[in-house]
C-alpha positions as CSV (number, residue, x, y, z in Angstrom):
1,M,-14.1,42.4,12.6
2,R,-10.7,41.0,12.6
3,K,-11.4,38.3,9.5
4,L,-13.0,41.4,7.8
5,H,-9.4,43.0,7.9
6,A,-7.5,39.8,7.4
7,L,-9.6,39.6,4.2
8,I,-8.8,43.2,3.4
9,I,-5.3,42.6,3.5
10,I,-5.0,39.4,1.8
11,S,-7.5,40.7,-1.2
12,S,-4.6,44.1,-0.8
13,V,-1.5,41.7,-1.4
14,L,-3.7,39.7,-4.2
15,I,-4.4,43.3,-6.0
16,V,-0.3,43.9,-5.8
17,S,0.3,40.8,-6.8
18,A,-1.0,40.9,-9.9
19,C,1.0,43.2,-11.1
20,T,4.4,41.2,-10.6
21,P,5.6,37.7,-12.7
22,V,3.6,35.3,-9.7
23,F,4.9,32.7,-11.8
24,D,8.6,33.1,-11.3
25,N,7.8,31.6,-7.9
26,R,7.5,28.2,-8.8
27,E,7.5,25.7,-12.2
28,E,5.2,22.7,-13.5
29,V,7.2,19.7,-13.3
30,I,5.8,15.7,-14.1
31,Q,6.2,13.3,-10.9
32,E,6.9,10.5,-12.5
33,T,5.9,7.0,-11.5
34,K,6.5,3.5,-12.0
35,D,3.4,3.3,-13.8
36,E,4.5,5.8,-16.7
37,T,0.4,5.5,-17.5
38,N,0.0,7.5,-13.8
39,N,2.8,10.0,-14.5
40,Q,0.9,13.3,-13.2
41,S,2.0,17.3,-13.8
42,A,2.6,18.9,-10.0
43,I,4.1,22.0,-9.1
44,V,7.1,23.0,-6.9
45,P,7.8,26.5,-5.8
46,N,11.5,27.8,-5.9
47,Y,11.7,29.5,-2.5
48,S,10.7,28.4,1.3
49,I,9.8,30.2,4.4
50,S,13.3,28.7,5.3
51,D,16.3,26.8,4.8
52,E,14.5,24.7,8.0
53,N,11.9,23.7,5.9
54,Y,11.3,21.1,2.7
55,R,9.6,23.2,-0.3
56,M,6.1,21.1,-1.0
57,I,4.7,19.6,-3.7
58,L,1.8,21.6,-4.7
59,T,-1.4,21.0,-7.6
60,E,-2.3,23.6,-9.6
61,S,-4.1,25.3,-6.8
62,S,-2.7,24.0,-3.1
63,P,-0.3,21.5,-1.6
64,K,-1.2,18.1,-1.9
65,V,-3.3,16.2,0.8
66,S,-2.1,12.4,2.0
67,S,-4.1,9.8,0.1
68,A,-5.0,8.5,4.2
69,R,-6.3,12.1,4.7
70,G,-8.1,12.1,7.9
71,V,-7.3,9.1,9.3
72,T,-4.8,11.1,12.3
73,T,-7.5,13.2,13.1
74,N,-9.6,10.2,13.8
75,Q,-7.3,8.0,15.9
76,M,-5.2,10.2,17.9
77,G,-7.6,12.1,20.5
78,N,-4.6,14.9,21.5
79,R,-4.4,18.0,18.8
80,M,-1.3,18.7,20.4
81,D,0.1,14.9,19.6
82,I,-1.4,15.7,15.9
83,D,0.7,18.7,15.4
84,E,3.9,17.0,16.7
85,F,3.3,14.1,15.1
86,E,3.7,15.1,11.9
87,S,6.1,18.1,12.1
88,G,8.3,15.7,14.5
89,L,8.2,13.5,11.2
90,R,9.0,15.8,9.2
91,R,12.1,16.9,11.5
92,H,14.1,13.4,12.0
93,S,13.1,13.0,8.2
94,K,16.0,15.3,7.6
95,E,18.5,13.6,8.4
96,H,18.0,11.1,5.4
97,F,16.1,13.8,3.8
98,S,17.7,17.5,3.6
99,P,15.5,20.2,2.8
100,E,18.3,21.7,0.6
101,K,18.2,18.6,-2.2
102,Y,14.7,17.2,-1.5
103,F,11.1,18.0,-2.1
104,F,8.4,17.1,0.2
105,Q,4.7,15.8,-0.2
106,P,2.3,13.8,2.1
107,G,2.0,10.2,1.4
108,Q,0.6,9.0,-1.6
109,Y,1.0,5.2,-1.5
110,L,-0.7,4.1,1.8
111,G,-4.6,4.8,0.9
112,H,-7.0,5.4,3.7
113,E,-8.2,1.7,3.4
114,T,-5.0,0.2,3.6
115,L,-4.1,2.1,6.9
116,M,-7.6,1.5,8.2
117,E,-7.2,-2.7,7.9
118,W,-3.4,-1.9,9.4
119,L,-5.0,-0.2,12.2
120,G,-7.1,-2.7,13.0
121,R,-7.4,-6.0,14.7
122,G,-5.7,-9.2,13.4
123,E,-7.6,-12.4,12.3
124,P,-7.1,-15.5,14.5
125,E,-5.1,-17.9,13.1
126,E,-6.6,-20.7,12.4
127,D,-4.8,-24.4,10.7
128,D,-2.0,-22.2,10.2
129,K,-3.7,-21.0,6.9
130,E,-2.1,-18.8,5.2
131,K,-4.2,-14.9,5.1
132,D,-5.5,-13.4,1.9
133,T,-5.3,-10.1,3.4
134,E,-2.8,-8.3,5.5
135,G,-4.9,-7.8,8.4
136,G,-4.5,-5.8,11.4
137,L,-1.3,-5.1,13.5
138,N,-2.7,-5.1,16.6
139,P,-3.3,-8.6,18.4
140,A,-6.5,-10.5,17.2
141,L,-9.1,-10.3,20.2
142,D,-12.9,-10.8,19.3
143,E,-14.1,-7.1,21.4
144,N,-18.0,-8.0,21.1
145,E,-16.8,-11.6,23.6
146,A,-13.7,-10.2,25.0
147,S,-13.9,-10.2,29.2
148,E,-12.0,-7.9,30.9
149,E,-8.8,-9.9,31.3
150,D,-9.3,-10.7,27.6
151,F,-8.8,-6.3,26.7
152,R,-5.5,-6.2,29.3
153,E,-4.3,-9.0,27.8
154,H,-4.7,-8.4,24.4
155,P,-4.2,-4.5,24.2
156,R,-4.3,-2.1,21.1
157,F,-0.7,-0.5,21.1
158,I,-0.7,1.0,17.7
159,S,-3.0,4.1,16.8
160,N,-1.3,5.6,14.0
161,I,0.3,5.4,10.5
162,V,1.2,8.7,8.8
163,E,3.6,8.4,5.8
164,Q,5.4,11.3,4.2
165,N,6.9,11.6,0.7
166,Y,10.1,12.9,0.0
167,L,11.3,13.5,-4.1
168,V,14.4,14.9,-5.6
169,K,14.3,16.7,-9.2
170,K,15.9,14.3,-11.7
171,D,15.8,16.7,-14.9
172,E,14.2,19.6,-15.3
173,N,10.6,18.7,-15.2
174,V,10.9,15.6,-13.7
175,V,10.7,15.0,-10.0
176,E,10.8,11.4,-8.8
177,L,10.2,9.8,-5.0
178,E,13.6,9.3,-3.6
179,G,12.5,8.7,0.1
180,V,9.8,7.4,2.9
181,T,9.3,8.0,6.0
182,I,6.5,5.9,8.0
183,G,5.6,7.4,11.5
184,I,4.4,4.5,14.4
185,S,2.3,6.1,17.1
186,L,1.7,4.0,20.0
187,R,-0.7,4.3,23.0
188,T,0.5,5.4,26.3
189,V,-2.7,4.1,27.9
190,Y,-5.5,2.0,25.8
191,N,-9.0,2.7,27.3
192,F,-11.5,-0.3,26.5
193,T,-15.0,-0.6,27.7
194,V,-16.5,-4.1,29.1
195,E,-20.4,-4.1,29.7
196,G,-20.6,-0.9,29.7
197,R,-17.9,0.2,32.3
198,N,-15.0,1.7,30.6
199,Y,-11.4,0.6,31.6
200,S,-7.8,1.9,30.4
201,E,-4.3,-0.6,30.7
202,D,-1.1,1.7,30.6
203,H,1.5,0.4,28.8
204,S,5.5,1.4,29.8
205,T,8.2,3.3,27.1
206,E,9.9,-0.1,27.2
207,E,6.7,-2.0,26.3
208,L,6.0,0.4,23.6
209,L,9.4,0.4,22.0
210,Q,9.4,-3.5,21.5
211,K,6.0,-3.3,20.2
212,G,6.9,-0.4,17.9
213,K,10.0,-1.9,16.5
214,E,7.8,-5.3,15.6
215,Y,5.5,-3.4,14.2
216,A,7.7,-1.2,11.7
217,D,9.3,-4.9,10.6
218,E,6.1,-6.2,9.3
219,I,5.2,-2.5,7.6
220,L,8.6,-2.3,6.0
221,K,7.6,-6.3,4.4
222,R,4.2,-4.9,3.2
223,I,5.7,-2.0,1.4
224,R,8.4,-3.8,0.0
225,K,5.7,-5.8,-1.7
226,R,4.4,-2.4,-3.7
227,E,6.2,-1.9,-7.0
228,E,6.1,1.8,-5.9
229,L,8.2,1.4,-2.7
230,K,9.8,-1.8,-3.5
231,D,13.2,-0.2,-3.9
232,V,12.8,3.3,-2.1
233,P,14.5,4.3,1.3
234,V,12.7,4.6,4.0
235,V,13.0,6.2,7.5
236,F,10.9,4.4,10.4
237,A,10.0,6.9,13.6
238,L,7.9,5.5,16.8
239,Y,6.3,7.8,18.9
240,E,5.1,7.7,22.4
241,E,1.1,9.6,22.4
242,E,0.1,11.0,25.5
243,E,-3.1,11.3,27.4
244,A,-6.1,12.9,26.1
245,S,-5.7,15.0,28.5
246,S,-2.0,16.2,28.4
247,K,-1.3,20.2,28.1
248,V,1.6,18.7,26.2
249,P,2.6,16.2,23.3
250,G,4.5,13.0,23.8
251,K,7.3,12.3,21.7
252,F,9.4,10.4,19.8
253,L,11.2,7.0,20.9
254,S,13.4,5.7,18.4
255,K,14.1,6.1,14.5
256,A,15.4,3.5,11.8
257,Y,16.8,3.2,8.5
258,A,16.7,0.8,5.1
259,E,18.3,1.3,2.2
260,G,16.6,1.5,-1.2
261,S,16.0,-2.5,-1.4
262,D,16.9,-3.7,2.5
263,T,13.7,-5.4,3.6
264,A,15.1,-5.3,7.4
265,L,15.7,-2.4,9.3
266,N,19.4,-1.8,10.0
267,G,19.3,-1.1,13.6
268,W,17.2,1.3,15.9
269,D,19.1,4.9,17.1
270,A,17.3,6.1,20.4
271,I,15.8,9.4,20.3
272,N,16.1,11.6,23.7
273,E,13.2,14.3,23.7
274,E,10.8,15.3,25.7
275,H,7.7,18.2,26.5
276,I,8.1,19.9,29.9
277,L,4.8,21.5,31.3
278,F,5.8,24.6,33.1
279,P,4.8,24.6,35.7
280,S,4.8,21.4,36.6
281,D,6.7,19.2,39.8
282,E,8.3,17.2,36.5
283,A,9.7,20.7,35.3
284,E,11.1,21.2,39.0
285,E,12.4,18.1,39.6
286,K,14.0,17.8,35.8
287,H,14.6,21.1,34.9
288,F,15.1,22.7,38.3
289,D,16.7,26.3,36.6
290,D,14.3,26.6,33.8
291,S,11.4,26.3,35.8
292,Q,12.6,28.4,38.5
293,I,13.4,31.2,35.2
294,F,9.6,30.3,34.2
295,S,8.1,31.1,37.9
296,D,9.7,34.7,38.3
297,F,8.5,35.2,34.6
298,R,4.9,34.6,35.7
299,K,5.1,36.5,39.0
300,E,6.6,39.4,37.1
301,V,3.6,38.9,34.6
302,S,0.8,38.7,37.7
303,D,2.3,41.5,39.4
304,Y,1.8,44.1,36.5
305,F,-1.3,42.8,35.9
306,P,-3.0,40.8,39.0
307,N,-6.2,39.8,37.3
308,F,-4.8,37.6,34.3
309,V,-6.1,34.0,34.4
310,G,-3.2,31.5,34.6
311,M,0.0,30.6,31.9
312,I,1.5,27.4,30.7
313,G,4.3,27.0,29.0
314,N,5.2,24.0,26.9
315,G,9.7,23.6,27.3
316,F,11.0,21.5,24.0
317,Y,14.3,19.1,25.2
318,V,16.5,17.3,23.0
319,N,19.5,15.6,24.9
320,D,18.2,17.5,27.8
321,E,18.9,20.9,26.4
322,L,15.9,23.5,25.9
323,Q,15.7,24.6,22.7
324,H,12.3,26.3,22.4
325,V,9.6,27.8,25.2
326,S,6.5,28.1,23.8
327,I,4.1,30.1,26.5
328,E,0.4,30.8,26.1
329,I,-1.3,33.6,28.3
330,P,-4.4,34.0,28.7
331,I,-5.6,37.7,30.0
332,Q,-9.0,40.1,29.8
333,F,-8.2,43.1,28.2
334,Q,-10.7,46.0,28.2
335,S,-9.1,48.4,25.8
336,E,-6.5,48.3,22.9
337,S,-4.3,50.4,25.0
338,E,-4.1,47.6,27.5
339,V,-2.7,45.0,25.0
340,V,-0.5,47.1,23.5
341,G,1.3,48.3,27.1
342,F,1.0,44.6,28.6
343,T,2.9,43.5,25.5
344,Q,5.5,45.9,25.5
345,Y,6.0,44.8,29.3
346,V,6.1,41.3,28.3
347,Y,8.3,42.0,25.5
348,S,10.8,43.6,27.7
349,L,10.5,40.6,29.8
350,V,11.6,38.2,27.1
351,N,14.7,40.0,27.0
352,E,15.5,40.2,30.3
353,M,14.9,36.9,31.1
354,F,14.8,34.1,28.9
355,S,18.7,33.1,27.6
356,E,18.9,33.7,23.8
357,H,20.8,30.2,23.4
358,Y,17.2,28.9,22.8
359,G,13.9,30.0,21.4
360,V,10.8,31.5,22.4
361,Q,7.2,31.8,21.4
362,V,4.8,34.1,23.8
363,K,1.2,33.7,22.4
364,I,-1.4,36.4,24.8
365,H,-4.7,36.3,24.1
366,N,-8.3,37.4,25.2
367,M,-10.5,34.3,25.9
368,D,-10.4,32.5,22.4
369,E,-8.9,35.9,20.4
370,P,-5.5,36.1,20.1
371,E,-4.0,39.6,20.7
372,S,-0.4,39.7,20.4
373,L,2.5,37.3,19.6
374,I,6.3,37.3,20.5
375,V,8.8,35.3,18.7
376,R,12.4,35.1,19.5
377,K,14.7,32.5,17.6
378,P,17.8,30.9,19.3
379,G,20.7,33.0,18.5
380,E,18.9,36.4,17.8
381,Q,18.4,39.5,20.4
382,E,15.6,41.3,19.3
383,P,12.3,39.3,19.2
384,F,9.8,39.8,16.7
385,V,6.5,41.2,17.8
386,H,2.7,41.7,16.1
387,V,-0.2,43.2,17.9
388,Y,-3.0,41.4,16.3
389,E,-6.2,44.4,15.0
């Protein structure tokens, strides 16, 4: 019934929109490339969802998709890592590519085949001959003949590469590529199999930083050989994945910037971000006050609804300051009135217990079905509330 209700709402919106000048909200432009015979028609919206979001380059009916679509989901095992990796790249791109000026589109220049080659293993060097192909970035190893020791000495560090494009409107109907962001995702744990037995090798953050910077240097050299990217500013960001079973995503470690024609990166800036699980020993150790607030909130919820089946929170910190906390509350409800009453109660707790300095999002769901949503942005006093019908 929920899906039917959603369809009815969407249909109503479309009917109303048919009476309004829809095309006033977008305009058709030409996306120019180095190869003038390959210029493409595109659509850019006149408005963004908020000042913090990029306006996205569209095709006739939908957003553009990455030329390497599918690589990320095949290479990263944690859904939260997938989301944080791509959204975090946009967040860190804003330092150089402001949403006020730049449009966003998924990467169009590094295709699926290219990235899968780069994410593979390198070829063993023979007689110092020059390679015909760029080859894999991970250490060379014959995995069919390798021993456990060989795997541990030659682990796969890099798991994923994401390209993002940032475009600027040049003339009335022309947009051009003016920025690229390259994200490099690195494995915290390398899993491998030898003779039917599974093993793992842990990687330290320091080790990942060293390897990631080496990969970035090599990737920059490779993309500068491409006509479309030889003189475009590039941002690189290194991301440390979490384990596949983790309830919170990993974190960005460092970023660097190359001017338009640079073939080398001009230094790296450390990124101090982390996602903290509530409740957890790590939360108590690093952020005791916030951990106590979450525990008190959890107790208040339990007192109101004793049979709730658990609650977890994800606190996002930048420079050790809490920026946003997302809370999941799974509860088995028996009626709509229970949902409404419980949502009202949680709404009051959010107002009373959480500081206005950071954002709060509470998702209340019954099994796999969403029941209600409470969102309060930083600096706001009254949260937004939505109860699903």
